[in-house]
CHARMM internal coordinates of N, CA and C (Angstrom, degrees):
IC EDIT
DIST 1 N 1 CA 1.4594
DIST 1 CA 1 C 1.5299
ANGL 1 N 1 CA 1 C 111.24
DIST 1 C 2 N 1.3352
ANGL 1 CA 1 C 2 N 116.23
DIHE 1 N 1 CA 1 C 2 N -40.97
DIST 2 N 2 CA 1.4638
ANGL 1 C 2 N 2 CA 119.87
DIHE 1 CA 1 C 2 N 2 CA -179.61
DIST 2 CA 2 C 1.5234
ANGL 2 N 2 CA 2 C 110.43
DIHE 1 C 2 N 2 CA 2 C -64.87
DIST 2 C 3 N 1.3291
ANGL 2 CA 2 C 3 N 115.56
DIHE 2 N 2 CA 2 C 3 N -35.16
DIST 3 N 3 CA 1.4653
ANGL 2 C 3 N 3 CA 119.48
DIHE 2 CA 2 C 3 N 3 CA -179.99
DIST 3 CA 3 C 1.5262
ANGL 3 N 3 CA 3 C 110.89
DIHE 2 C 3 N 3 CA 3 C -64.71
DIST 3 C 4 N 1.3318
ANGL 3 CA 3 C 4 N 117.17
DIHE 3 N 3 CA 3 C 4 N -43.28
DIST 4 N 4 CA 1.4616
ANGL 3 C 4 N 4 CA 120.03
DIHE 3 CA 3 C 4 N 4 CA -178.01
DIST 4 CA 4 C 1.5282
ANGL 4 N 4 CA 4 C 111.28
DIHE 3 C 4 N 4 CA 4 C -69.42
DIST 4 C 5 N 1.3351
ANGL 4 CA 4 C 5 N 117.58
DIHE 4 N 4 CA 4 C 5 N -34.24
DIST 5 N 5 CA 1.4649
ANGL 4 C 5 N 5 CA 118.87
DIHE 4 CA 4 C 5 N 5 CA 178.77
DIST 5 CA 5 C 1.5300
ANGL 5 N 5 CA 5 C 111.13
DIHE 4 C 5 N 5 CA 5 C -71.22
DIST 5 C 6 N 1.3304
ANGL 5 CA 5 C 6 N 117.31
DIHE 5 N 5 CA 5 C 6 N -35.91
DIST 6 N 6 CA 1.4677
ANGL 5 C 6 N 6 CA 118.87
DIHE 5 CA 5 C 6 N 6 CA 176.97
DIST 6 CA 6 C 1.5221
ANGL 6 N 6 CA 6 C 110.07
DIHE 5 C 6 N 6 CA 6 C -70.06
DIST 6 C 7 N 1.3299
ANGL 6 CA 6 C 7 N 116.74
DIHE 6 N 6 CA 6 C 7 N -34.89
DIST 7 N 7 CA 1.4592
ANGL 6 C 7 N 7 CA 120.98
DIHE 6 CA 6 C 7 N 7 CA 175.65
DIST 7 CA 7 C 1.5232
ANGL 7 N 7 CA 7 C 110.28
DIHE 6 C 7 N 7 CA 7 C -64.75
DIST 7 C 8 N 1.3371
ANGL 7 CA 7 C 8 N 115.72
DIHE 7 N 7 CA 7 C 8 N -40.43
DIST 8 N 8 CA 1.4645
ANGL 7 C 8 N 8 CA 120.64
DIHE 7 CA 7 C 8 N 8 CA 177.99
DIST 8 CA 8 C 1.5261
ANGL 8 N 8 CA 8 C 110.22
DIHE 7 C 8 N 8 CA 8 C -64.42
DIST 8 C 9 N 1.3385
ANGL 8 CA 8 C 9 N 116.61
DIHE 8 N 8 CA 8 C 9 N -42.22
DIST 9 N 9 CA 1.4657
ANGL 8 C 9 N 9 CA 120.54
DIHE 8 CA 8 C 9 N 9 CA 179.25
DIST 9 CA 9 C 1.5237
ANGL 9 N 9 CA 9 C 110.26
DIHE 8 C 9 N 9 CA 9 C -63.57
DIST 9 C 10 N 1.3234
ANGL 9 CA 9 C 10 N 116.51
DIHE 9 N 9 CA 9 C 10 N -40.53
DIST 10 N 10 CA 1.4616
ANGL 9 C 10 N 10 CA 120.53
DIHE 9 CA 9 C 10 N 10 CA 178.93
DIST 10 CA 10 C 1.5268
ANGL 10 N 10 CA 10 C 110.31
DIHE 9 C 10 N 10 CA 10 C -64.31
DIST 10 C 11 N 1.3166
ANGL 10 CA 10 C 11 N 117.44
DIHE 10 N 10 CA 10 C 11 N -43.14
DIST 11 N 11 CA 1.4593
ANGL 10 C 11 N 11 CA 121.37
DIHE 10 CA 10 C 11 N 11 CA 177.65
DIST 11 CA 11 C 1.5123
ANGL 11 N 11 CA 11 C 112.07
DIHE 10 C 11 N 11 CA 11 C -64.42
DIST 11 C 12 N 1.3378
ANGL 11 CA 11 C 12 N 115.84
DIHE 11 N 11 CA 11 C 12 N -38.70
DIST 12 N 12 CA 1.4655
ANGL 11 C 12 N 12 CA 120.42
DIHE 11 CA 11 C 12 N 12 CA 179.41
DIST 12 CA 12 C 1.5287
ANGL 12 N 12 CA 12 C 110.63
DIHE 11 C 12 N 12 CA 12 C -65.63
DIST 12 C 13 N 1.3312
ANGL 12 CA 12 C 13 N 116.65
DIHE 12 N 12 CA 12 C 13 N -41.45
DIST 13 N 13 CA 1.4675
ANGL 12 C 13 N 13 CA 121.15
DIHE 12 CA 12 C 13 N 13 CA 178.40
DIST 13 CA 13 C 1.5291
ANGL 13 N 13 CA 13 C 110.03
DIHE 12 C 13 N 13 CA 13 C -64.53
DIST 13 C 14 N 1.3340
ANGL 13 CA 13 C 14 N 116.81
DIHE 13 N 13 CA 13 C 14 N -42.34
DIST 14 N 14 CA 1.4658
ANGL 13 C 14 N 14 CA 120.32
DIHE 13 CA 13 C 14 N 14 CA 177.27
DIST 14 CA 14 C 1.5229
ANGL 14 N 14 CA 14 C 111.08
DIHE 13 C 14 N 14 CA 14 C -62.63
DIST 14 C 15 N 1.3383
ANGL 14 CA 14 C 15 N 116.56
DIHE 14 N 14 CA 14 C 15 N -37.69
DIST 15 N 15 CA 1.4632
ANGL 14 C 15 N 15 CA 120.60
DIHE 14 CA 14 C 15 N 15 CA 177.86
DIST 15 CA 15 C 1.5248
ANGL 15 N 15 CA 15 C 110.32
DIHE 14 C 15 N 15 CA 15 C -64.69
DIST 15 C 16 N 1.3325
ANGL 15 CA 15 C 16 N 116.83
DIHE 15 N 15 CA 15 C 16 N -44.24
DIST 16 N 16 CA 1.4685
ANGL 15 C 16 N 16 CA 120.55
DIHE 15 CA 15 C 16 N 16 CA 178.26
DIST 16 CA 16 C 1.5232
ANGL 16 N 16 CA 16 C 110.92
DIHE 15 C 16 N 16 CA 16 C -61.62
DIST 16 C 17 N 1.3265
ANGL 16 CA 16 C 17 N 116.53
DIHE 16 N 16 CA 16 C 17 N -41.63
DIST 17 N 17 CA 1.4683
ANGL 16 C 17 N 17 CA 120.32
DIHE 16 CA 16 C 17 N 17 CA 179.67
DIST 17 CA 17 C 1.5245
ANGL 17 N 17 CA 17 C 110.26
DIHE 16 C 17 N 17 CA 17 C -64.25
DIST 17 C 18 N 1.3376
ANGL 17 CA 17 C 18 N 116.76
DIHE 17 N 17 CA 17 C 18 N -43.14
DIST 18 N 18 CA 1.4658
ANGL 17 C 18 N 18 CA 119.83
DIHE 17 CA 17 C 18 N 18 CA -178.57
DIST 18 CA 18 C 1.5228
ANGL 18 N 18 CA 18 C 111.12
DIHE 17 C 18 N 18 CA 18 C -68.02
DIST 18 C 19 N 1.3345
ANGL 18 CA 18 C 19 N 117.77
DIHE 18 N 18 CA 18 C 19 N -27.98
DIST 19 N 19 CA 1.4707
ANGL 18 C 19 N 19 CA 120.16
DIHE 18 CA 18 C 19 N 19 CA 175.77
DIST 19 CA 19 C 1.5250
ANGL 19 N 19 CA 19 C 110.21
DIHE 18 C 19 N 19 CA 19 C -76.76
DIST 19 C 20 N 1.3282
ANGL 19 CA 19 C 20 N 117.15
DIHE 19 N 19 CA 19 C 20 N -40.20
DIST 20 N 20 CA 1.4655
ANGL 19 C 20 N 20 CA 119.92
DIHE 19 CA 19 C 20 N 20 CA -173.37
DIST 20 CA 20 C 1.5245
ANGL 20 N 20 CA 20 C 112.84
DIHE 19 C 20 N 20 CA 20 C -76.51
DIST 20 C 21 N 1.3303
ANGL 20 CA 20 C 21 N 118.90
DIHE 20 N 20 CA 20 C 21 N -24.52
DIST 21 N 21 CA 1.4728
ANGL 20 C 21 N 21 CA 120.31
DIHE 20 CA 20 C 21 N 21 CA -177.91
DIST 21 CA 21 C 1.5268
ANGL 21 N 21 CA 21 C 112.02
DIHE 20 C 21 N 21 CA 21 C -62.28
DIST 21 C 22 N 1.3618
ANGL 21 CA 21 C 22 N 120.33
DIHE 21 N 21 CA 21 C 22 N -50.12
DIST 22 N 22 CA 1.4698
ANGL 21 C 22 N 22 CA 117.81
DIHE 21 CA 21 C 22 N 22 CA 177.59
DIST 22 CA 22 C 1.5161
ANGL 22 N 22 CA 22 C 113.14
DIHE 21 C 22 N 22 CA 22 C -64.54
DIST 22 C 23 N 1.3223
ANGL 22 CA 22 C 23 N 117.55
DIHE 22 N 22 CA 22 C 23 N -34.87
DIST 23 N 23 CA 1.4689
ANGL 22 C 23 N 23 CA 120.43
DIHE 22 CA 22 C 23 N 23 CA 178.15
DIST 23 CA 23 C 1.5214
ANGL 23 N 23 CA 23 C 109.82
DIHE 22 C 23 N 23 CA 23 C -62.82
DIST 23 C 24 N 1.3333
ANGL 23 CA 23 C 24 N 116.47
DIHE 23 N 23 CA 23 C 24 N -46.00
DIST 24 N 24 CA 1.4610
ANGL 23 C 24 N 24 CA 120.76
DIHE 23 CA 23 C 24 N 24 CA 177.92
DIST 24 CA 24 C 1.5192
ANGL 24 N 24 CA 24 C 111.05
DIHE 23 C 24 N 24 CA 24 C -64.86
DIST 24 C 25 N 1.3403
ANGL 24 CA 24 C 25 N 116.85
DIHE 24 N 24 CA 24 C 25 N -37.23
DIST 25 N 25 CA 1.4616
ANGL 24 C 25 N 25 CA 120.02
DIHE 24 CA 24 C 25 N 25 CA 179.42
DIST 25 CA 25 C 1.5226
ANGL 25 N 25 CA 25 C 110.46
DIHE 24 C 25 N 25 CA 25 C -64.58
DIST 25 C 26 N 1.3371
ANGL 25 CA 25 C 26 N 116.57
DIHE 25 N 25 CA 25 C 26 N -42.64
DIST 26 N 26 CA 1.4669
ANGL 25 C 26 N 26 CA 120.44
DIHE 25 CA 25 C 26 N 26 CA 178.63
DIST 26 CA 26 C 1.5222
ANGL 26 N 26 CA 26 C 110.07
DIHE 25 C 26 N 26 CA 26 C -64.62
DIST 26 C 27 N 1.3475
ANGL 26 CA 26 C 27 N 117.08
DIHE 26 N 26 CA 26 C 27 N -43.48
DIST 27 N 27 CA 1.4633
ANGL 26 C 27 N 27 CA 121.22
DIHE 26 CA 26 C 27 N 27 CA 179.13
DIST 27 CA 27 C 1.5255
ANGL 27 N 27 CA 27 C 110.36
DIHE 26 C 27 N 27 CA 27 C -61.44
DIST 27 C 28 N 1.3406
ANGL 27 CA 27 C 28 N 116.42
DIHE 27 N 27 CA 27 C 28 N -43.40
DIST 28 N 28 CA 1.4631
ANGL 27 C 28 N 28 CA 121.65
DIHE 27 CA 27 C 28 N 28 CA 179.50
DIST 28 CA 28 C 1.5233
ANGL 28 N 28 CA 28 C 110.43
DIHE 27 C 28 N 28 CA 28 C -63.53
DIST 28 C 29 N 1.3417
ANGL 28 CA 28 C 29 N 116.66
DIHE 28 N 28 CA 28 C 29 N -42.63
DIST 29 N 29 CA 1.4569
ANGL 28 C 29 N 29 CA 120.93
DIHE 28 CA 28 C 29 N 29 CA -179.84
DIST 29 CA 29 C 1.5236
ANGL 29 N 29 CA 29 C 110.81
DIHE 28 C 29 N 29 CA 29 C -65.17
DIST 29 C 30 N 1.3435
ANGL 29 CA 29 C 30 N 116.57
DIHE 29 N 29 CA 29 C 30 N -42.58
DIST 30 N 30 CA 1.4639
ANGL 29 C 30 N 30 CA 120.25
DIHE 29 CA 29 C 30 N 30 CA 179.20
DIST 30 CA 30 C 1.5269
ANGL 30 N 30 CA 30 C 110.37
DIHE 29 C 30 N 30 CA 30 C -62.31
DIST 30 C 31 N 1.3383
ANGL 30 CA 30 C 31 N 116.70
DIHE 30 N 30 CA 30 C 31 N -44.00
DIST 31 N 31 CA 1.4614
ANGL 30 C 31 N 31 CA 120.86
DIHE 30 CA 30 C 31 N 31 CA 179.75
DIST 31 CA 31 C 1.5218
ANGL 31 N 31 CA 31 C 110.77
DIHE 30 C 31 N 31 CA 31 C -62.70
DIST 31 C 32 N 1.3315
ANGL 31 CA 31 C 32 N 116.16
DIHE 31 N 31 CA 31 C 32 N -45.10
DIST 32 N 32 CA 1.4666
ANGL 31 C 32 N 32 CA 119.83
DIHE 31 CA 31 C 32 N 32 CA -179.26
DIST 32 CA 32 C 1.5163
ANGL 32 N 32 CA 32 C 111.44
DIHE 31 C 32 N 32 CA 32 C -65.06
DIST 32 C 33 N 1.3380
ANGL 32 CA 32 C 33 N 117.05
DIHE 32 N 32 CA 32 C 33 N -41.39
DIST 33 N 33 CA 1.4649
ANGL 32 C 33 N 33 CA 118.88
DIHE 32 CA 32 C 33 N 33 CA -179.36
DIST 33 CA 33 C 1.5224
ANGL 33 N 33 CA 33 C 110.34
DIHE 32 C 33 N 33 CA 33 C -67.34
DIST 33 C 34 N 1.3432
ANGL 33 CA 33 C 34 N 117.37
DIHE 33 N 33 CA 33 C 34 N -35.95
DIST 34 N 34 CA 1.4646
ANGL 33 C 34 N 34 CA 119.70
DIHE 33 CA 33 C 34 N 34 CA 176.85
DIST 34 CA 34 C 1.5243
ANGL 34 N 34 CA 34 C 110.48
DIHE 33 C 34 N 34 CA 34 C -65.44
DIST 34 C 35 N 1.3257
ANGL 34 CA 34 C 35 N 116.50
DIHE 34 N 34 CA 34 C 35 N -41.60
DIST 35 N 35 CA 1.4652
ANGL 34 C 35 N 35 CA 120.17
DIHE 34 CA 34 C 35 N 35 CA 178.10
DIST 35 CA 35 C 1.5189
ANGL 35 N 35 CA 35 C 111.07
DIHE 34 C 35 N 35 CA 35 C -64.37
DIST 35 C 36 N 1.3403
ANGL 35 CA 35 C 36 N 116.88
DIHE 35 N 35 CA 35 C 36 N -41.50
DIST 36 N 36 CA 1.4615
ANGL 35 C 36 N 36 CA 120.35
DIHE 35 CA 35 C 36 N 36 CA 178.88
DIST 36 CA 36 C 1.5189
ANGL 36 N 36 CA 36 C 110.82
DIHE 35 C 36 N 36 CA 36 C -64.76
DIST 36 C 37 N 1.3359
ANGL 36 CA 36 C 37 N 116.35
DIHE 36 N 36 CA 36 C 37 N -38.89
DIST 37 N 37 CA 1.4593
ANGL 36 C 37 N 37 CA 120.51
DIHE 36 CA 36 C 37 N 37 CA 178.54
DIST 37 CA 37 C 1.5230
ANGL 37 N 37 CA 37 C 109.78
DIHE 36 C 37 N 37 CA 37 C -63.71
DIST 37 C 38 N 1.3445
ANGL 37 CA 37 C 38 N 117.15
DIHE 37 N 37 CA 37 C 38 N -43.68
DIST 38 N 38 CA 1.4612
ANGL 37 C 38 N 38 CA 120.74
DIHE 37 CA 37 C 38 N 38 CA 177.58
DIST 38 CA 38 C 1.5237
ANGL 38 N 38 CA 38 C 110.46
DIHE 37 C 38 N 38 CA 38 C -61.97
DIST 38 C 39 N 1.3289
ANGL 38 CA 38 C 39 N 116.66
DIHE 38 N 38 CA 38 C 39 N -39.43
DIST 39 N 39 CA 1.4580
ANGL 38 C 39 N 39 CA 120.45
DIHE 38 CA 38 C 39 N 39 CA 178.79
DIST 39 CA 39 C 1.5139
ANGL 39 N 39 CA 39 C 110.99
DIHE 38 C 39 N 39 CA 39 C -63.71
DIST 39 C 40 N 1.3467
ANGL 39 CA 39 C 40 N 116.34
DIHE 39 N 39 CA 39 C 40 N -39.86
DIST 40 N 40 CA 1.4662
ANGL 39 C 40 N 40 CA 119.85
DIHE 39 CA 39 C 40 N 40 CA 178.81
DIST 40 CA 40 C 1.5238
ANGL 40 N 40 CA 40 C 110.33
DIHE 39 C 40 N 40 CA 40 C -65.67
DIST 40 C 41 N 1.3371
ANGL 40 CA 40 C 41 N 116.70
DIHE 40 N 40 CA 40 C 41 N -42.55
DIST 41 N 41 CA 1.4640
ANGL 40 C 41 N 41 CA 119.84
DIHE 40 CA 40 C 41 N 41 CA 177.33
DIST 41 CA 41 C 1.5234
ANGL 41 N 41 CA 41 C 110.36
DIHE 40 C 41 N 41 CA 41 C -61.84
DIST 41 C 42 N 1.3347
ANGL 41 CA 41 C 42 N 116.00
DIHE 41 N 41 CA 41 C 42 N -41.63
DIST 42 N 42 CA 1.4548
ANGL 41 C 42 N 42 CA 121.17
DIHE 41 CA 41 C 42 N 42 CA -178.75
DIST 42 CA 42 C 1.5213
ANGL 42 N 42 CA 42 C 110.79
DIHE 41 C 42 N 42 CA 42 C -64.02
DIST 42 C 43 N 1.3368
ANGL 42 CA 42 C 43 N 116.61
DIHE 42 N 42 CA 42 C 43 N -43.66
DIST 43 N 43 CA 1.4675
ANGL 42 C 43 N 43 CA 119.44
DIHE 42 CA 42 C 43 N 43 CA -179.45
DIST 43 CA 43 C 1.5209
ANGL 43 N 43 CA 43 C 110.95
DIHE 42 C 43 N 43 CA 43 C -67.81
DIST 43 C 44 N 1.3359
ANGL 43 CA 43 C 44 N 117.90
DIHE 43 N 43 CA 43 C 44 N -36.62
DIST 44 N 44 CA 1.4666
ANGL 43 C 44 N 44 CA 119.43
DIHE 43 CA 43 C 44 N 44 CA 178.20
DIST 44 CA 44 C 1.5270
ANGL 44 N 44 CA 44 C 110.24
DIHE 43 C 44 N 44 CA 44 C -69.19
DIST 44 C 45 N 1.3324
ANGL 44 CA 44 C 45 N 116.61
DIHE 44 N 44 CA 44 C 45 N -33.28
DIST 45 N 45 CA 1.4688
ANGL 44 C 45 N 45 CA 120.07
DIHE 44 CA 44 C 45 N 45 CA 175.99
DIST 45 CA 45 C 1.5249
ANGL 45 N 45 CA 45 C 110.17
DIHE 44 C 45 N 45 CA 45 C -64.93
DIST 45 C 46 N 1.3332
ANGL 45 CA 45 C 46 N 116.61
DIHE 45 N 45 CA 45 C 46 N -42.32
DIST 46 N 46 CA 1.4693
ANGL 45 C 46 N 46 CA 120.69
DIHE 45 CA 45 C 46 N 46 CA 177.91
DIST 46 CA 46 C 1.5271
ANGL 46 N 46 CA 46 C 110.12
DIHE 45 C 46 N 46 CA 46 C -63.40
DIST 46 C 47 N 1.3480
ANGL 46 CA 46 C 47 N 116.75
DIHE 46 N 46 CA 46 C 47 N -42.05
DIST 47 N 47 CA 1.4693
ANGL 46 C 47 N 47 CA 119.87
DIHE 46 CA 46 C 47 N 47 CA 178.24
DIST 47 CA 47 C 1.5213
ANGL 47 N 47 CA 47 C 110.97
DIHE 46 C 47 N 47 CA 47 C -62.93
DIST 47 C 48 N 1.3403
ANGL 47 CA 47 C 48 N 116.84
DIHE 47 N 47 CA 47 C 48 N -38.70
DIST 48 N 48 CA 1.4578
ANGL 47 C 48 N 48 CA 120.50
DIHE 47 CA 47 C 48 N 48 CA 179.70
DIST 48 CA 48 C 1.5306
ANGL 48 N 48 CA 48 C 110.45
DIHE 47 C 48 N 48 CA 48 C -65.23
DIST 48 C 49 N 1.3428
ANGL 48 CA 48 C 49 N 116.39
DIHE 48 N 48 CA 48 C 49 N -44.86
DIST 49 N 49 CA 1.4695
ANGL 48 C 49 N 49 CA 120.35
DIHE 48 CA 48 C 49 N 49 CA 178.63
DIST 49 CA 49 C 1.5253
ANGL 49 N 49 CA 49 C 109.75
DIHE 48 C 49 N 49 CA 49 C -63.54
DIST 49 C 50 N 1.3523
ANGL 49 CA 49 C 50 N 116.67
DIHE 49 N 49 CA 49 C 50 N -41.55
DIST 50 N 50 CA 1.4640
ANGL 49 C 50 N 50 CA 121.53
DIHE 49 CA 49 C 50 N 50 CA 179.59
DIST 50 CA 50 C 1.5240
ANGL 50 N 50 CA 50 C 110.10
DIHE 49 C 50 N 50 CA 50 C -62.10
DIST 50 C 51 N 1.3276
ANGL 50 CA 50 C 51 N 116.83
DIHE 50 N 50 CA 50 C 51 N -42.78
DIST 51 N 51 CA 1.4613
ANGL 50 C 51 N 51 CA 121.03
DIHE 50 CA 50 C 51 N 51 CA 178.43
DIST 51 CA 51 C 1.5156
ANGL 51 N 51 CA 51 C 111.83
DIHE 50 C 51 N 51 CA 51 C -64.31
DIST 51 C 52 N 1.3376
ANGL 51 CA 51 C 52 N 117.43
DIHE 51 N 51 CA 51 C 52 N -40.70
DIST 52 N 52 CA 1.4661
ANGL 51 C 52 N 52 CA 121.11
DIHE 51 CA 51 C 52 N 52 CA 178.86
DIST 52 CA 52 C 1.5221
ANGL 52 N 52 CA 52 C 110.73
DIHE 51 C 52 N 52 CA 52 C -64.15
DIST 52 C 53 N 1.3304
ANGL 52 CA 52 C 53 N 116.79
DIHE 52 N 52 CA 52 C 53 N -43.51
DIST 53 N 53 CA 1.4694
ANGL 52 C 53 N 53 CA 119.21
DIHE 52 CA 52 C 53 N 53 CA -178.89
DIST 53 CA 53 C 1.5182
ANGL 53 N 53 CA 53 C 110.87
DIHE 52 C 53 N 53 CA 53 C -67.05
DIST 53 C 54 N 1.3460
ANGL 53 CA 53 C 54 N 117.98
DIHE 53 N 53 CA 53 C 54 N -37.59
DIST 54 N 54 CA 1.4657
ANGL 53 C 54 N 54 CA 119.26
DIHE 53 CA 53 C 54 N 54 CA 178.67
DIST 54 CA 54 C 1.5253
ANGL 54 N 54 CA 54 C 110.39
DIHE 53 C 54 N 54 CA 54 C -69.03
DIST 54 C 55 N 1.3321
ANGL 54 CA 54 C 55 N 117.80
DIHE 54 N 54 CA 54 C 55 N -34.87
DIST 55 N 55 CA 1.4685
ANGL 54 C 55 N 55 CA 120.67
DIHE 54 CA 54 C 55 N 55 CA 175.82
DIST 55 CA 55 C 1.5236
ANGL 55 N 55 CA 55 C 110.72
DIHE 54 C 55 N 55 CA 55 C -65.21
DIST 55 C 56 N 1.3359
ANGL 55 CA 55 C 56 N 116.81
DIHE 55 N 55 CA 55 C 56 N -41.49
DIST 56 N 56 CA 1.4705
ANGL 55 C 56 N 56 CA 121.04
DIHE 55 CA 55 C 56 N 56 CA 179.50
DIST 56 CA 56 C 1.5270
ANGL 56 N 56 CA 56 C 109.68
DIHE 55 C 56 N 56 CA 56 C -64.54
DIST 56 C 57 N 1.3504
ANGL 56 CA 56 C 57 N 117.05
DIHE 56 N 56 CA 56 C 57 N -41.54
DIST 57 N 57 CA 1.4648
ANGL 56 C 57 N 57 CA 120.21
DIHE 56 CA 56 C 57 N 57 CA 178.14
DIST 57 CA 57 C 1.5243
ANGL 57 N 57 CA 57 C 110.76
DIHE 56 C 57 N 57 CA 57 C -62.99
DIST 57 C 58 N 1.3273
ANGL 57 CA 57 C 58 N 116.71
DIHE 57 N 57 CA 57 C 58 N -38.80
DIST 58 N 58 CA 1.4625
ANGL 57 C 58 N 58 CA 120.54
DIHE 57 CA 57 C 58 N 58 CA 178.44
DIST 58 CA 58 C 1.5331
ANGL 58 N 58 CA 58 C 110.64
DIHE 57 C 58 N 58 CA 58 C -65.41
DIST 58 C 59 N 1.3354
ANGL 58 CA 58 C 59 N 116.41
DIHE 58 N 58 CA 58 C 59 N -39.55
DIST 59 N 59 CA 1.4709
ANGL 58 C 59 N 59 CA 120.36
DIHE 58 CA 58 C 59 N 59 CA 179.73
DIST 59 CA 59 C 1.5247
ANGL 59 N 59 CA 59 C 110.18
DIHE 58 C 59 N 59 CA 59 C -66.97
DIST 59 C 60 N 1.3440
ANGL 59 CA 59 C 60 N 116.37
DIHE 59 N 59 CA 59 C 60 N -41.63
DIST 60 N 60 CA 1.4628
ANGL 59 C 60 N 60 CA 121.00
DIHE 59 CA 59 C 60 N 60 CA -178.20
DIST 60 CA 60 C 1.5278
ANGL 60 N 60 CA 60 C 110.13
DIHE 59 C 60 N 60 CA 60 C -65.34
DIST 60 C 61 N 1.3186
ANGL 60 CA 60 C 61 N 117.39
DIHE 60 N 60 CA 60 C 61 N -39.57
DIST 61 N 61 CA 1.4685
ANGL 60 C 61 N 61 CA 119.97
DIHE 60 CA 60 C 61 N 61 CA 179.74
DIST 61 CA 61 C 1.5119
ANGL 61 N 61 CA 61 C 108.43
DIHE 60 C 61 N 61 CA 61 C -73.77
END
COOR INIT
IC SEED 1 N 1 CA 1 C
IC BUILD
């Protein structure tokens, strides 16, 4: 009886792991895509500031 209950516990743990892996993968992907999106916004902001400063330098000269 103890053997079958430990086998059941092992199967239950494997089931939980197999359920949690895709959930964690989706969470990881969402986090990474949000970070990448923020990075893209940040780089475009830097490009915009860089463009403004180069325009101002051109006007001053």
